Backbone as a printed PyTorch tensor [residue, N CA C, xyz], in Angstrom:
tensor([[[-90.2400, -42.5460, -95.7120],
         [-89.9220, -41.1520, -95.8280],
         [-88.5890, -40.8930, -95.1230]],

        [[-87.6810, -40.2810, -95.8210],
         [-86.3330, -40.0420, -95.3030],
         [-86.2050, -38.5850, -94.8610]],

        [[-85.7340, -38.3910, -93.6190],
         [-85.5410, -37.0400, -93.0970],
         [-84.0980, -36.6380, -93.3980]],

        [[-83.9110, -35.4870, -94.0280],
         [-82.5440, -35.0590, -94.3600],
         [-81.6930, -34.8730, -93.1000]],

        [[-80.4330, -35.2250, -93.2310],
         [-79.5280, -35.1360, -92.0770],
         [-79.3210, -33.6920, -91.6320]],

        [[-79.4410, -32.7390, -92.5310],
         [-79.3100, -31.3240, -92.1380],
         [-80.4390, -30.9160, -91.2010]],

        [[-81.6400, -31.4100, -91.4580],
         [-82.7700, -31.0940, -90.6000],
         [-82.5710, -31.6880, -89.2120]],

        [[-82.1320, -32.9230, -89.1520],
         [-81.8750, -33.5670, -87.8610],
         [-80.7540, -32.8400, -87.1200]],

        [[-79.6980, -32.4980, -87.8200],
         [-78.5910, -31.7650, -87.2040],
         [-79.0340, -30.4000, -86.7010]],

        [[-79.8810, -29.7290, -87.4630],
         [-80.3920, -28.4240, -87.0400],
         [-81.2330, -28.5160, -85.7890]],

        [[-82.0590, -29.5500, -85.7020],
         [-82.8920, -29.7430, -84.5130],
         [-82.0130, -30.0360, -83.2980]],

        [[-80.9940, -30.8570, -83.4770],
         [-80.0940, -31.1810, -82.3630],
         [-79.3510, -29.9290, -81.8990]],

        [[-78.8610, -29.1370, -82.8240],
         [-78.1400, -27.9050, -82.4690],
         [-79.0770, -26.9270, -81.7680]],

        [[-80.2960, -26.7590, -82.2770],
         [-81.2580, -25.8570, -81.6490],
         [-81.6030, -26.3230, -80.2320]],

        [[-81.7390, -27.6260, -80.0560],
         [-82.0300, -28.1760, -78.7320],
         [-80.8990, -27.8780, -77.7580]],

        [[-79.6800, -28.1210, -78.1750],
         [-78.5360, -27.8770, -77.2920],
         [-78.3750, -26.3980, -76.9710]],

        [[-78.5300, -25.5360, -77.9750],
         [-78.4000, -24.0960, -77.7230],
         [-79.4870, -23.5910, -76.7840]],

        [[-80.6970, -24.0880, -76.9350],
         [-81.7800, -23.6790, -76.0520],
         [-81.4910, -24.0900, -74.6200]],

        [[-81.0110, -25.3020, -74.4320],
         [-80.7390, -25.7660, -73.0850],
         [-79.5440, -25.0620, -72.4590]],

        [[-78.5400, -24.7690, -73.2500],
         [-77.3880, -24.0630, -72.7040],
         [-77.7440, -22.6360, -72.3170]],

        [[-78.6590, -22.0240, -73.0630],
         [-79.0270, -20.6490, -72.7480],
         [-80.0410, -20.5760, -71.6130]],

        [[-80.6250, -21.6890, -71.2220],
         [-81.6530, -21.6940, -70.1860],
         [-81.0970, -21.9590, -68.8030]],

        [[-79.8150, -21.9770, -68.6530],
         [-79.2260, -22.3130, -67.3640],
         [-78.5550, -21.0790, -66.7590]],

        [[-79.0380, -20.6450, -65.5910],
         [-78.4780, -19.4800, -64.9220],
         [-77.0350, -19.6820, -64.4910]],

        [[-76.6400, -20.9260, -64.3350],
         [-75.2560, -21.2130, -63.9550],
         [-74.2940, -20.7610, -65.0440]],

        [[-74.7190, -20.8550, -66.2850],
         [-73.8660, -20.4120, -67.3890],
         [-73.9420, -18.9080, -67.5930]],

        [[-75.1140, -18.3050, -67.3610],
         [-75.2640, -16.8580, -67.5150],
         [-74.5740, -16.0830, -66.3990]],

        [[-74.7190, -16.5580, -65.1820],
         [-74.2070, -15.8380, -64.0130],
         [-73.3410, -16.7470, -63.1570]],

        [[-72.1410, -17.0740, -63.5870],
         [-71.2960, -17.9540, -62.7690],
         [-70.8820, -17.3060, -61.4400]],

        [[-70.9050, -15.9820, -61.3670],
         [-70.5210, -15.3060, -60.1250],
         [-71.5730, -15.4720, -59.0330]],

        [[-72.7680, -15.8980, -59.3950],
         [-73.8270, -16.1110, -58.4040],
         [-73.7450, -17.4720, -57.7300]],

        [[-72.9230, -18.3640, -58.2340],
         [-72.8490, -19.7000, -57.6420],
         [-72.4020, -19.6120, -56.1950]],

        [[-72.9560, -20.4620, -55.3760],
         [-72.5830, -20.4970, -53.9620],
         [-73.5550, -19.7630, -53.0600]],

        [[-74.5360, -19.0620, -53.6290],
         [-75.5310, -18.3930, -52.7970],
         [-76.4560, -19.4450, -52.1830]],

        [[-76.8570, -19.2060, -50.9790],
         [-77.6850, -20.1780, -50.2820],
         [-79.1580, -19.8110, -50.3690]],

        [[-79.4670, -18.5260, -50.3480],
         [-80.8570, -18.1000, -50.3940],
         [-80.9370, -16.6970, -50.9540]],

        [[-82.1420, -16.2380, -51.1610],
         [-82.3670, -14.9040, -51.6860],
         [-83.6160, -14.8770, -52.5390]],

        [[-83.8140, -13.7590, -53.2310],
         [-84.9410, -13.6450, -54.1460],
         [-84.5910, -14.3660, -55.4410]],

        [[-85.5850, -15.0400, -56.0030],
         [-85.3800, -15.8070, -57.2300],
         [-85.4090, -14.8560, -58.4220]],

        [[-84.4680, -15.0320, -59.3430],
         [-84.3820, -14.2050, -60.5440],
         [-85.4550, -14.6590, -61.5340]],

        [[-86.4370, -13.7910, -61.8560],
         [-87.5200, -14.2070, -62.7440],
         [-87.0570, -14.5180, -64.1690]],

        [[-85.9790, -13.9010, -64.6220],
         [-85.4780, -14.1760, -65.9720],
         [-84.9610, -15.6140, -66.0630]],

        [[-84.2030, -16.0350, -65.0810],
         [-83.6670, -17.4000, -65.0810],
         [-84.7960, -18.4070, -64.9220]],

        [[-85.7840, -18.0930, -64.0870],
         [-86.9220, -18.9910, -63.9230],
         [-87.6660, -19.1350, -65.2530]],

        [[-87.8560, -18.0180, -65.9730],
         [-88.5530, -18.0710, -67.2610],
         [-87.7720, -18.8990, -68.2760]],

        [[-86.4460, -18.7300, -68.3130],
         [-85.6430, -19.5150, -69.2530],
         [-85.6730, -21.0030, -68.9070]],

        [[-85.6040, -21.3100, -67.6230],
         [-85.7030, -22.7140, -67.2170],
         [-87.0860, -23.2800, -67.5240]],

        [[-88.1390, -22.4460, -67.3560],
         [-89.4970, -22.8930, -67.6600],
         [-89.6660, -23.1610, -69.1550]],

        [[-89.0270, -22.3540, -69.9970],
         [-89.0570, -22.6140, -71.4390],
         [-88.3980, -23.9560, -71.7240]],

        [[-87.3340, -24.2530, -70.9960],
         [-86.6840, -25.5560, -71.1460],
         [-87.6140, -26.6930, -70.7850]],

        [[-88.4150, -26.4970, -69.7310],
         [-89.3830, -27.5310, -69.3500],
         [-90.4820, -27.6430, -70.4030]],

        [[-90.8920, -26.5080, -70.9430],
         [-91.9700, -26.5040, -71.9340],
         [-91.6060, -27.3140, -73.1710]],

        [[-90.3910, -27.1310, -73.6600],
         [-89.9870, -27.8130, -74.8910],
         [-89.3390, -29.1680, -74.6400]],

        [[-88.5130, -29.2560, -73.6080],
         [-87.7690, -30.4920, -73.3390],
         [-87.8580, -30.7430, -71.8370]],

        [[-88.7320, -31.6070, -71.4050],
         [-89.0680, -31.7650, -69.9900],
         [-87.8500, -32.1340, -69.1430]],

        [[-87.1700, -33.2020, -69.4860],
         [-86.0570, -33.6720, -68.6470],
         [-84.9140, -32.6470, -68.5990]],

        [[-84.4150, -32.1250, -69.7320],
         [-83.3550, -31.1210, -69.6340],
         [-83.7940, -29.8490, -68.9020]],

        [[-85.0640, -29.4720, -69.0310],
         [-85.5510, -28.3010, -68.3070],
         [-85.5460, -28.5110, -66.8070]],

        [[-85.9540, -29.7080, -66.3820],
         [-85.9100, -30.0240, -64.9540],
         [-84.4780, -30.0660, -64.4450]],

        [[-83.5850, -30.5760, -65.2750],
         [-82.1720, -30.5960, -64.8950],
         [-81.6460, -29.1680, -64.7550]],

        [[-82.0370, -28.2760, -65.6670],
         [-81.6030, -26.8770, -65.5820],
         [-82.0900, -26.2400, -64.2870]],

        [[-83.3590, -26.4820, -63.9190],
         [-83.8680, -25.9700, -62.6440],
         [-83.0700, -26.5410, -61.4830]],

        [[-82.8360, -27.8440, -61.5090],
         [-82.0960, -28.4800, -60.4280],
         [-80.6880, -27.9290, -60.2790]],

        [[-80.0070, -27.7400, -61.4010],
         [-78.6400, -27.2110, -61.3560],
         [-78.6380, -25.7810, -60.8310]],

        [[-79.5860, -24.9640, -61.2910],
         [-79.6280, -23.5690, -60.8430],
         [-79.9260, -23.4560, -59.3490]],

        [[-80.8420, -24.2820, -58.8340],
         [-81.1190, -24.2400, -57.4010],
         [-79.9560, -24.8220, -56.6010]],

        [[-79.3490, -25.8860, -57.0950],
         [-78.2490, -26.5220, -56.3660],
         [-77.0300, -25.6150, -56.2800]],

        [[-76.7420, -24.8780, -57.3460],
         [-75.5760, -23.9950, -57.3370],
         [-75.8790, -22.6240, -56.7510]],

        [[-77.1650, -22.2650, -56.6620],
         [-77.5370, -20.9500, -56.1450],
         [-77.5580, -19.8750, -57.2010]],

        [[-77.3500, -20.2260, -58.4640],
         [-77.3060, -19.2320, -59.5370],
         [-78.6830, -18.6740, -59.8730]],

        [[-79.7340, -19.2810, -59.3770],
         [-81.0850, -18.8050, -59.6740],
         [-81.4560, -17.6130, -58.7890]],

        [[-80.7040, -17.3770, -57.7180],
         [-81.0120, -16.2900, -56.7980],
         [-80.3790, -14.9870, -57.2570]],

        [[-81.1150, -13.8880, -57.0710],
         [-80.5700, -12.5600, -57.3650],
         [-79.4880, -12.2460, -56.3340]],

        [[-78.4420, -11.5210, -56.7350],
         [-77.4160, -11.1560, -55.7550],
         [-77.9650, -10.1220, -54.7800]],

        [[-77.5390, -10.2190, -53.5510],
         [-77.9800,  -9.2360, -52.5600],
         [-77.2320,  -7.9280, -52.8000]],

        [[-77.8900,  -6.8380, -52.4970],
         [-77.2880,  -5.5290, -52.7670],
         [-76.4810,  -5.0180, -51.5790]],

        [[-76.4470,  -5.7690, -50.5020],
         [-75.7290,  -5.3350, -49.3220],
         [-74.2840,  -5.8110, -49.3730]],

        [[-73.3760,  -4.9570, -48.9900],
         [-71.9730,  -5.3310, -48.8630],
         [-71.5000,  -4.9140, -47.4720]],

        [[-70.4880,  -5.5780, -46.9970],
         [-69.9480,  -5.2760, -45.6810],
         [-68.4460,  -5.4760, -45.7060]],

        [[-67.7590,  -4.7380, -44.8580],
         [-66.3090,  -4.8420, -44.7720],
         [-65.9100,  -5.0370, -43.3170]],

        [[-64.9490,  -5.9100, -43.1320],
         [-64.3970,  -6.1540, -41.8080],
         [-62.8890,  -5.9470, -41.9240]],

        [[-62.3250,  -5.2510, -40.9640],
         [-60.8890,  -4.9720, -40.9900],
         [-60.0950,  -6.2760, -40.9040]],

        [[-59.0470,  -6.4180, -41.7170],
         [-58.2420,  -7.6500, -41.7000],
         [-57.6240,  -7.9500, -40.3410]],

        [[-57.3200,  -6.9070, -39.5530],
         [-56.7210,  -7.1220, -38.2410],
         [-57.6620,  -7.9050, -37.3300]],

        [[-58.9460,  -7.6450, -37.4530],
         [-59.9160,  -8.3520, -36.6210],
         [-60.0850,  -9.7940, -37.0760]],

        [[-59.8780, -10.0460, -38.3660],
         [-60.0240, -11.4020, -38.8830],
         [-58.8450, -12.3000, -38.5130]],

        [[-57.7180, -11.7100, -38.1450],
         [-56.5400, -12.5050, -37.7670],
         [-56.8040, -13.3950, -36.5680]],

        [[-57.7380, -12.9810, -35.7090],
         [-58.0530, -13.7730, -34.5200],
         [-58.6220, -15.1420, -34.8950]],

        [[-59.2220, -15.2530, -36.0800],
         [-59.8530, -16.5130, -36.4850],
         [-58.8720, -17.4610, -37.1700]],

        [[-57.6370, -17.0170, -37.3840],
         [-56.6400, -17.8430, -38.0700],
         [-55.6810, -18.4080, -37.0380]],

        [[-55.5300, -19.7190, -37.0410],
         [-54.6420, -20.3610, -36.0820],
         [-53.1910, -20.2530, -36.5530]],

        [[-52.2660, -20.7350, -35.7370],
         [-50.8420, -20.6310, -36.0540],
         [-50.4610, -21.4260, -37.3050]],

        [[-51.1890, -22.5060, -37.5880],
         [-50.8610, -23.3010, -38.7680],
         [-51.5710, -22.8180, -40.0350]],

        [[-52.2770, -21.6810, -39.9590],
         [-52.9120, -21.1030, -41.1350],
         [-54.3260, -21.5700, -41.3880]],

        [[-54.8900, -22.3780, -40.5160],
         [-56.2620, -22.8640, -40.6750],
         [-57.2360, -21.8420, -40.1000]],

        [[-58.3960, -21.7360, -40.7320],
         [-59.4270, -20.8120, -40.2740],
         [-60.3820, -21.5590, -39.3470]],

        [[-60.5910, -21.0080, -38.1660],
         [-61.5370, -21.5700, -37.2130],
         [-62.9070, -20.9590, -37.5070]],

        [[-63.8240, -21.7860, -38.0280],
         [-65.1330, -21.2820, -38.4520],
         [-65.9430, -20.6990, -37.2970]],

        [[-65.8340, -21.2670, -36.1060],
         [-66.6160, -20.7470, -34.9800],
         [-66.1190, -19.3590, -34.5680]],

        [[-64.8000, -19.1630, -34.5440],
         [-64.2620, -17.8320, -34.2240],
         [-64.6050, -16.8290, -35.3270]],

        [[-64.4960, -17.2700, -36.5790],
         [-64.8300, -16.3970, -37.6980],
         [-66.2970, -16.0050, -37.6540]],

        [[-67.1600, -16.9530, -37.3340],
         [-68.5840, -16.6650, -37.2530],
         [-68.8640, -15.6600, -36.1290]],

        [[-68.1830, -15.7960, -35.0010],
         [-68.3750, -14.8600, -33.8840],
         [-67.9050, -13.4590, -34.2580]],

        [[-66.7600, -13.3650, -34.9540],
         [-66.2410, -12.0600, -35.3700],
         [-67.2090, -11.4040, -36.3520]],

        [[-67.6690, -12.1610, -37.3350],
         [-68.5830, -11.5970, -38.3260],
         [-69.9150, -11.1950, -37.7090]],

        [[-70.3740, -11.9760, -36.7420],
         [-71.6420, -11.6300, -36.0880],
         [-71.5060, -10.3500, -35.2740]],

        [[-70.3690, -10.1820, -34.5970],
         [-70.1930,  -8.9610, -33.7970],
         [-69.9730,  -7.7380, -34.6820]],

        [[-69.2900,  -7.8960, -35.8030],
         [-68.9980,  -6.7560, -36.6810],
         [-70.1690,  -6.3880, -37.5950]],

        [[-70.8620,  -7.3990, -38.1130],
         [-71.9050,  -7.1550, -39.1060],
         [-73.3090,  -7.1640, -38.5210]],

        [[-73.4510,  -7.7530, -37.3420],
         [-74.7690,  -7.8250, -36.7320],
         [-75.6620,  -8.8820, -37.3560]],

        [[-75.0940,  -9.7830, -38.1320],
         [-75.8680, -10.8600, -38.7430],
         [-75.1700, -12.1780, -38.4870]],

        [[-75.9690, -13.2090, -38.3290],
         [-75.4150, -14.5470, -38.1270],
         [-75.3170, -15.2320, -39.4810]],

        [[-74.1060, -15.5620, -39.8870],
         [-73.8740, -16.2180, -41.1650],
         [-73.7080, -17.7140, -40.9510]],

        [[-74.3550, -18.5340, -41.7680],
         [-74.2850, -19.9940, -41.5870],
         [-73.0020, -20.5840, -42.1630]],

        [[-71.8990, -20.4590, -41.4400],
         [-70.6210, -20.9580, -41.9470],
         [-70.5140, -22.4780, -41.8630]],

        [[-71.4220, -23.1210, -41.1410],
         [-71.3860, -24.5750, -41.0540],
         [-72.4060, -25.2300, -41.9870]],

        [[-73.0170, -24.4530, -42.8700],
         [-74.0040, -24.9780, -43.8170],
         [-73.2850, -25.8540, -44.8430]],

        [[-73.7890, -27.0680, -45.1020],
         [-73.1040, -27.9640, -46.0560],
         [-73.1370, -27.4500, -47.4930]],

        [[-74.0280, -26.4990, -47.8030],
         [-74.0990, -25.9540, -49.1630],
         [-73.1040, -24.8260, -49.3930]],

        [[-72.4200, -24.4080, -48.3360],
         [-71.4640, -23.3160, -48.4370],
         [-70.2520, -23.7530, -49.2410]],

        [[-69.8900, -22.9590, -50.2440],
         [-68.7330, -23.2630, -51.0810],
         [-67.5600, -22.4430, -50.5590]],

        [[-66.4930, -23.1240, -50.1840],
         [-65.3210, -22.4430, -49.6530],
         [-64.2210, -22.4520, -50.7020]],

        [[-63.5850, -21.3080, -50.8830],
         [-62.5050, -21.1700, -51.8470],
         [-61.2000, -20.9570, -51.0890]],

        [[-60.1340, -21.4700, -51.6480],
         [-58.8310, -21.2370, -51.0410],
         [-58.2460, -19.9710, -51.6290]],

        [[-57.4420, -19.2890, -50.8410],
         [-56.8290, -18.0460, -51.2880],
         [-55.4580, -18.2870, -51.8930]],

        [[-54.9000, -17.2180, -52.4150],
         [-53.5720, -17.2990, -53.0160],
         [-52.5500, -16.6490, -52.0880]],

        [[-51.2960, -16.8470, -52.3940],
         [-50.2110, -16.2560, -51.6000],
         [-50.2800, -14.7320, -51.6810]],

        [[-50.6750, -14.2060, -52.8350],
         [-50.7770, -12.7540, -53.0030],
         [-51.8530, -12.1680, -52.0910]],

        [[-52.9580, -12.8910, -51.9340],
         [-54.0110, -12.4100, -51.0510],
         [-53.5440, -12.4050, -49.6010]],

        [[-52.8130, -13.4320, -49.2100],
         [-52.2850, -13.4650, -47.8490],
         [-51.3170, -12.3170, -47.6030]],

        [[-50.4540, -12.0460, -48.5810],
         [-49.4870, -10.9540, -48.4400],
         [-50.1920,  -9.5980, -48.3680]],

        [[-51.2970,  -9.4690, -49.0840],
         [-52.0460,  -8.2180, -49.0700],
         [-52.5860,  -7.9300, -47.6730]],

        [[-52.9490,  -8.9770, -46.9190],
         [-53.4430,  -8.7850, -45.5610],
         [-52.3600,  -8.8770, -44.5080]],

        [[-51.1150,  -8.9350, -44.9450],
         [-50.0030,  -8.9710, -44.0050],
         [-49.8120, -10.3150, -43.3160]],

        [[-50.3210, -11.3920, -43.9300],
         [-50.1970, -12.7120, -43.3360],
         [-49.1170, -13.4980, -44.0610]],

        [[-48.4340, -14.3590, -43.3220],
         [-47.4020, -15.1900, -43.9210],
         [-48.0060, -16.5610, -44.2380]],

        [[-47.7770, -17.0520, -45.4540],
         [-48.3080, -18.3720, -45.7830],
         [-47.6090, -19.4550, -44.9790]],

        [[-48.3930, -20.4150, -44.5210],
         [-47.8310, -21.5390, -43.7680],
         [-48.3950, -22.8170, -44.3360]],

        [[-47.5420, -23.8100, -44.4880],
         [-48.0070, -25.0830, -45.0380],
         [-48.0410, -26.1380, -43.9810]]])
C-alpha cells in the first residue's frame, strides 16, 4: 500500500506547525529571562498538547519554556530608580559593579534582586541609551 506524498507532507507540516505554536518562547519573546513567577496556563496547555500528540517535542517545548522563563506570567509591578543614583554602581571604565547595583536597588525598591543568579540574562546597552542618562561611553 502506497501512501501519497501529499498526505505525508501534510502530516509533517501539521506536526511542525503544532510544535511551533506550542512554545511560549515564540509567542512571548519579551518574557524570556524571567527567573520565577506564576505559570501561564495557556502556555502550559499548549505544551501539554505537544506532549499528548508528540512526546519528545512536547517535552522539549516544556524544557525550552522553563529554561528561558517564557512560561511565567509577567509581573504587574514596575519600579523606577533615578539614573543619578545608578551612577554610583558604574566604575570609571564603564563596568557595572553588581554588588553596588544590588545594594542601590535594594535600598530604593525594598526588594533583594538576585543579580548573581546564573540564569539572569544580561543585555548590553547602546551609545544612545548611555547618552540619554548623561553617561559617556568608555571602551
